[in-house]
N, C-alpha and C positions, 0 to 999 in steps of 0.2 A: 239830664242827666246824661243825653244827647251829647248835649254841648261839650261834657266833661270827655265826654270818649272822642268826639271830633278833634279836639283840642289837642287831647294826649295822640291822638295817629296823626296831627297834622307834626309837633313836637320828634316826636318818632321818625317822620317823613324826614324834616329838615336836618334832623342828627345824622342819619343813614345818610342823605347826600352829601354831607360836610364830609364827613367820614370816606366816603368813596372818591370826591374829590381830594379831599389830603392825600391819600392812597396813590393816586394817580401821577399826582406830582412830587411825592416823593419816589416812586417811582421812576417816573422820567428824570426827577435829576439823577438820582444813585446811577441809571445809565452813561450819565456824561463820564464819571468818574472808577466803573464801575472795569475790575479786572476780571477777565473771568479766572474764577475756582478752579482747582483739579481736585479730585478724589484723593485721599492720604494713597491709596491704591496707585494710581496714577503719578502721583507726586513724588514716591518712591521709586517707581519705576523710570521716570524721567532723572531721577539721580543717580541711579545705576548706570543709565546710557550714557549721561554727562561726563561721568566717571570715566567712560573706558574713552573720551576722546580727548583729540590734544594733536595740537602740532606736533610732525614727523619728520624722522630724516634729519638733516642741517637745517635747522632755525636760524633766523634773526630775532633781534630784539622788535622787528614788529610783529613777527608773529607770537613772539611771547604773550608782549602788552594785547594785544588782540585777543588773545584765548582767555586771560585774566577778567580784562576788563569785563568780557561778552560773559563768562560763568562764576567771577566773584558774588556770592550772595549777599555781601554788603549793601555793595551797591544797588541794587535788590530793591534792599528795605528800604533805603535811601529814597529811592525812586517815589515808595509807595508812602513814605512818611511827604514828601512835596505833594504828591494829590490827595492825605491825608489834610495837610494845613489850608489847598488850596478848599478844599470841602469845608473846612472850618472858616473860610474870607467869605464864603458864597452864605454861610448858616448865618456871619454874623451880623449883614444887611436884612435882613428879614425881621419884617415886625413882627411882636407878638398876635399869635392865632386870636381870632374876635371871640366874643362870649355868649352864644346864645343860651338866653334864659327864658321862663314860662312861669306862673304865677296864678294861683287860681286861690281865691280867698271870697269871706261870706258865706260859707255852703257850710250844710251837717251840725249846725249848732243847734240850738234849742229858740223856741216862740216863732216867732216869724224868719229866724235863719237856720229853719232847721229841715228843710230840703236845698235846693237849687236854685230856688225863682229868682231869689234876691242875688246870686252868685255873680262876682267880678272875675273876669279871668284877663290876663296878659300875655302877652309875649314880643321880647325885644329882643336887641342884637348892641353890645357894646364894646367901642377897642380902645385898649390904653395905647394911649401915645407917650412915646420918654421925649424926653424935653431935653435942651441942652447939649440937641448932637452927639447923643449919646450910640446911634448906630450909627454916623461916621467915623466917629472915634472907634469904635471896637472895629468897623472894617477897616480901620488903618490900621491897629495892635495886629488881624488878624492877616493882615496881606504881609507886614514886614515878619512875621513866625512864618508867614511861606517862602518871604526871600531867604531868611535864615536856613531856611531847609534846603533851600535850590544852592545857596553857598556850601552848607555843609556836604552837599552831594560834592562839588566841584571838590572840594577838601579832601573829601573820603578818596576819589578818581584820581587828583594827585597823589596820595599819598599812596596809593596801590601801586600807578606808576612809576614812583619811585625805589617803592620797594621790589618791584619787577626789574627795575632796572640794576638795582643791587644784586637781584640774586642775579640774574644773567653774567653783571659784569664778574660777580666768583666764578662763575663754570666757566665763565671765555679764560681768568688768569690763569686759575687750575690747568686749564688745558696747554695755556703758555709754559705754565711749570713743567709739569707734564714732560712736555718737548725737550726743557730746558734739561731734566734730570736726565734725559733718555738719552741728550747730548754728551752730559757728563760718564753716564755709563758707555757710550760707544768711545769716548778717547781714554778712557779706560781701559778699555779692552784692544785700543791701539796702542797704549801706552807699553800695555801687557805685552804686544806683541816685538814693541820693538825692544826692552827687555829682555825677554827669552831670548832674543837673535843676540843681545851682547852676551848674556850669561853662558848663553853657545858658543862663542867665541872667545870665552874668558877676558871681555872687556869690561865686564859688571861683574858686582858679588850676588852668591846666589841670595844673599840676603833679600835686596832688591827686589828678586821676584817675589818673595812674599809678602812687602810692602804690598806690592800689583796687586795681590792676592787680595788683602786685606781693603784695599781701597774700591779694588769691582764689587768685593760681596756689600761694602754700605753705599752703592752706587746702584745696587742691585734693589738692595732696600729702600733708597729714596727713590724710586721709579713704583714701586708697588706702595708706598704711602701716600705719595701724591695722586696715584691710581684711584687707590679707597677714598681719601678728602673727593676728588672729580667727581666720583659716582653718590655719593654723598650731597651734593652741592647740586648737583641734576635731580634728586630727588626732593629737594628743596625746593627747585624754580617750579619744578612738575605740579607741587601742591599749590601753587599761585593760581593755575585755573580748573582745580579738584581734583587730577589725575594722582590715584596712588603709588602709580610707579613713572617713570619718563619712558615716553613713547618716542623721544628723538635720540638722536643718535650724537650729536655735538652741536656747537652755535657755533656761526659766522657773523665778524663783523670789522665795524673800520671805525676806529676811536682818532677822533682830534686831541691834540697833545697841547695846540694852541688856541685858544677864546680872549677876542677883547673886548677886557672889561671899562664899561665905561668910567668917568669919573664917580667921585664919591655921593655928588648932587642927583647925578642922574642915574647913580646905582639905582639909592634909595628909592627915586621915582619909581620903577621897576614893582616895587612892593605892595602898589596896588592894584598888581596884577593876579597877589595872593591872596587867594580866597578867606584866608586869616584874618589879613587886613579887612575884607569889605567884611566878615563876621565881627570884628570886634565897632566897626562903622553902626553895621547894624544895630547891635545892642545898644548902647547909646540910645537910638533913632526909636526902638522898640520902647526902650525903659521909660522914655521921652513921652512917646505914644499912653503908656501907662498910665501915667502921671496926669497929662489930660484928660483920660479917659475917667479916671476916679473922680477927679474936677467934673466931670458932666454928669456923671451918676450923682452927684449930690444934689443935683436937681430936682424937681417934682415929676414924677410921672402921674399924667391926670388919666382918667377913665369916662370919656362918652360913651353915651348908647339913649336908644330909643325904640321906639314901638307903638303899637296898639291894644287899647282894653276894651274890653267888652264889657257891656249892664247887662245880664239875662232883662233884670225888672222892667225896662225899656227897650230893649233889644235897641240900644243905642250904642255908638262906638266913638272913641276919642284916641287922641295920640299923644305920647308923653315923650318928653328928651330928662336925662340924668348929667348930670356931672358931676364928680367925684374927683377931689384935689386934698392930698392927704396933707397934714399939718407936720411941717418939720420941727418936731421941738427935740425928741429924742434922737433921732438919726442923722445927721447930715454929712455923713463919711468923712467927717475931719478925718478917723482914724488911718480910712485907708488912703486919704491925701497925702499924710504925713507919711506912709510909708512909702508909696511909687515915689514922692520927690527926693527921699534920702539914698534909696533905689536907682534913683537916677545919676544921683551925684556919686553913688558908687559905680555904677556905669561908667562914668567920664573918667574916673581915677582908673577903673581896670583897662578902659581904652588907653591912656597913656601909658600906663605901664605895659602891657603887652605890643606897641605898638616900641617903648625903647627897647624889648627883649628881641623884636622880629630885626629892629636895628643895628643892634649890638651882634647879633648872629649872622644877617648879613656881610656885616664889611668884618668881623672877624674872619670870616669862610671864605669870602674873596680875597683877604689879603693872605689865607693861607695858601689858597689856588693859586698865587703870583711867586710865591716863594719857589710850591712844589713842581709849576710851570719851568723856573729858574732852574730848580735841582735837578728837574731831570733833563734838560737841554745840554745840563755841563755832563752830566753821566752820559748821554746819547753820542755826545758829539765829541766829548774830550776823555773823559776817563776811559769809557769802552772801546774806542782805537788805539789808547794806549797799552791797555790792558793785553790786547789782541798782537800789538805789535811784539810785545814783550815777550808775550810766550810763546810765540811762533821763532824769535831769535836764540831763546832757551833750546828751544826743543831743536832746532838747527844745532846749535853749540854741543849739546846733550850727544846726536848721533855723530858726532865728529869727535866724540869723546874730551872737549872742550868744557864741558860741564858736569856734574854729580848730577845722580838721580836726585836725590833732594832740591835741589834748583828747578829741576824738571815739576817735580809735583807741586814746588810751590809755588810755581809761575801758572801752574795751572789752578791749581786751588785758588790764585787771586784773579784766573779771568772769569772763574764760575761764580766766583762771592762779586765781581761786579756786577756778572751778568742779573745772580738773584736781585741783587738794591737796587738795579734800575727797572727791572720787573717789581719789589715793592714798591719804588718811587711812581713807578707809572700806574699801580693800583692806587696808590692815595690819590694822584692825582685827579683820576676819572671819577672816585667817591665825592672829592671837593668839586666837581663838575656838575656831578646829581646832587648835591645839594644846594651849589647856587642855583641850579635851575629850578629846583623845589622850592626856596624861596622866594622865586619872581616870576614862578608860575611858568616857568620858558619849559619845563617840561608838559605841560598840553598844547603847545605850539609847534616844537624842534626837539630832535633829539641830536646828543654827539655822536649818536651811533648809526650807520645805515647799513643797506643791505650788498655793501661793498666786499671783497676779501679781506679777510684782514690784510694790511702790509704792515704790523707787528711783526719782529723778530726775535726770539730771543738770545 
């Protein structure tokens, strides 16, 4: 019985030692990828404090982008996904754990085997060995998944930058529209003073004064309407970095009105910068690697082992070797191989479809941008100066009594309409620039908005 007890102690000690070793390795590995976790209370406190923070005063696009990229929780989630995929890639390269086995036989029976004099005991260790390059294929699949997670992070970053730029642009354009509406109100008041003078001198009808009062009320309403829209747009922009209310007063920017677009071939080549383009390519590589892994898993997995055997009757010992080879009769992984083969072909077609959509979107947006640039320049350099000149001439003629109030009102309305139209064209132009930057991933490296004072006037 001593040998039985000793053998049990040996088995227990080995199991404990292997368990401790495994635990140490697991803890060491976890420290490589670990992200410090906060308690729920600390996390809630952090969120509350973050919600109160944000850019203040007059902010630029860089301020808005920095705040959004730092505080947007979706990006933090993507970073955790990247770490998770890297952990999976590391794990995929590990061999299965070896198996420690022990066996006691020929004891506790009847006759000569009633005791433990003829007992035979053995202890050994075995290792499963995957064949066909399975481990390498698993690592390849896992690594591609990590690359896709990284590209998805880039795509989310680009999408967030694009959305912040659009929201920033919305605030800026409403600021400019508010200036325009205030200018309209100022003109209405100036016209009112002019009409009042002419009514008093008997050169104009009192009805003209009534018309001016209506126009003045309309202009005041326009100012208040745009001011409310601007306040709402500020709230939307502030939500990009998690603030419940905007802490900034206004935005400042200088916009490009012209960008040099390359030819079709070079323009389409810029699509390679887009993370969506990279994801399409990686998914094809992923499905191809999955197919190769399925083929590798069709190979057998052998198991080899060995150890020492003790014969109590003679107090001798001997070594033994074991080899286990599965017989591939019922499962050769053919179903999985066929599945991954068709999934690969599907991914190839998805890649082609996605690439066509990206190219079409880029070419269409670029064409719209060219047209928008031409329309804005025509408005800026031809229509606006003509409208300003016409209004000045009519106003001078009205003051001289050569034109009626209706002609003056029409000239003013024409000037304000052209300014509003220019503002609309400018907004469309900037949105198209943002879209082109997003499609070519230019937003990751440059912005058509910088920190200078705005040169754009209403």
